[in-house]
C-alpha positions as CSV (number, residue, x, y, z in Angstrom):
1,X,-58.4,-80.6,16.9
2,X,-60.2,-79.3,20.0
3,X,-63.9,-79.9,20.7
4,X,-66.2,-77.4,19.1
5,X,-68.2,-75.3,21.5
6,X,-71.8,-74.0,21.0
7,X,-73.4,-70.9,22.6
8,X,-77.0,-69.7,22.6
9,X,-76.8,-66.3,20.5
10,X,-79.4,-65.0,22.7
11,X,-78.2,-65.4,26.4
12,X,-74.6,-66.7,25.8
13,X,-75.3,-70.1,27.7
14,X,-73.1,-72.9,26.3
15,X,-75.3,-75.6,24.8
16,X,-74.6,-79.1,23.5
17,X,-74.2,-79.5,19.8
18,X,-77.4,-81.4,19.5
19,X,-79.4,-79.0,21.4
20,X,-82.8,-78.0,20.0
21,X,-83.5,-75.1,22.4
22,X,-81.6,-73.3,25.0
23,X,-81.9,-74.7,28.5
24,X,-81.6,-71.2,30.0
25,X,-83.9,-68.8,27.8
26,X,-85.8,-71.4,25.8
27,X,-84.8,-69.8,22.4
28,X,-85.2,-72.4,19.5
29,X,-82.2,-73.5,17.4
30,X,-82.6,-74.1,13.6
31,X,-79.2,-73.4,12.5
32,X,-75.3,-72.6,13.3
33,X,-73.9,-69.2,12.7
34,X,-70.2,-68.8,12.1
35,X,-68.8,-66.3,14.7
36,X,-66.3,-64.9,12.2
37,X,-68.3,-64.2,8.9
38,X,-71.8,-64.8,10.2
39,X,-72.7,-67.7,7.6
40,X,-75.7,-69.7,8.9
41,X,-76.3,-73.3,8.1
42,X,-77.0,-76.9,9.6
43,X,-74.7,-78.5,11.9
44,X,-73.6,-80.8,9.1
45,X,-72.3,-77.8,7.0
46,X,-70.0,-77.0,9.7
47,X,-68.3,-80.5,10.4
48,X,-65.1,-79.3,8.6
49,X,-65.3,-75.6,9.6
50,X,-67.2,-72.6,8.3
51,X,-68.1,-73.5,4.5
52,X,-67.6,-69.9,3.6
53,X,-64.7,-68.6,5.4
54,X,-63.2,-71.9,6.7
55,X,-63.0,-70.9,10.3
56,X,-62.3,-73.8,12.5
57,X,-62.7,-73.7,16.3
58,X,-59.0,-74.8,17.0
59,X,-58.6,-72.6,20.1
60,X,-62.1,-72.8,21.5
61,X,-61.9,-69.1,22.3
62,X,-64.4,-68.1,19.8
63,X,-67.4,-70.5,20.0
64,X,-69.8,-71.4,17.1
65,X,-73.0,-69.9,17.9
66,X,-76.3,-71.5,17.5
67,X,-78.6,-69.1,15.8
68,X,-82.3,-68.7,16.8
69,X,-85.2,-69.7,14.7
70,X,-87.1,-66.5,15.0
71,X,-86.2,-63.4,16.9
72,X,-88.1,-63.1,20.1
73,X,-88.7,-59.7,21.7
74,X,-89.3,-60.1,25.2
75,X,-92.3,-58.5,26.5
76,X,-91.9,-55.5,29.0
77,X,-93.7,-55.9,32.2
78,X,-96.9,-53.6,32.3
79,X,-96.8,-50.6,34.6
80,X,-99.2,-50.9,37.7
81,X,-101.4,-48.2,36.5
82,X,-102.2,-50.2,33.5
83,X,-103.4,-53.1,35.5
84,X,-105.5,-51.0,37.7
85,X,-107.1,-49.3,34.5
86,X,-107.7,-52.6,33.1
87,X,-109.4,-53.8,36.2
88,X,-111.4,-50.9,36.6
89,X,-112.7,-51.1,32.8
90,X,-113.5,-54.9,33.6
91,X,-115.5,-54.0,36.6
92,X,-117.3,-51.2,34.7
93,X,-118.2,-53.4,32.0
94,X,-119.4,-56.2,34.2
95,X,-121.4,-53.8,36.1
96,X,-123.0,-52.4,33.0
97,X,-123.9,-55.9,31.9
98,X,-125.3,-56.8,35.3
99,X,-127.5,-53.6,35.3
100,X,-128.7,-54.6,31.6
101,X,-129.8,-57.9,32.5
102,X,-131.7,-57.0,35.7
């Protein structure tokens, strides 16, 4: 039997079977997912292959993937005009506060 390989479901980086998070993207792992049927469970559930479909990583061509704990949506970078508007609003608020306290 060949060694099972585990990959991050988010970025595809190969991880150790005991990894709690991906060293590349930081995704936290709480379970393992079968690449054939999608069954998820703990690492101990997969010791003899997938408990649902029986898939075993004999060829190591289809790796077992570690499933993330919670889907993480990456934040989109803010446009420069949003930053400029936020800074202007902050300056206006500070100016109004300063004038009110004078």
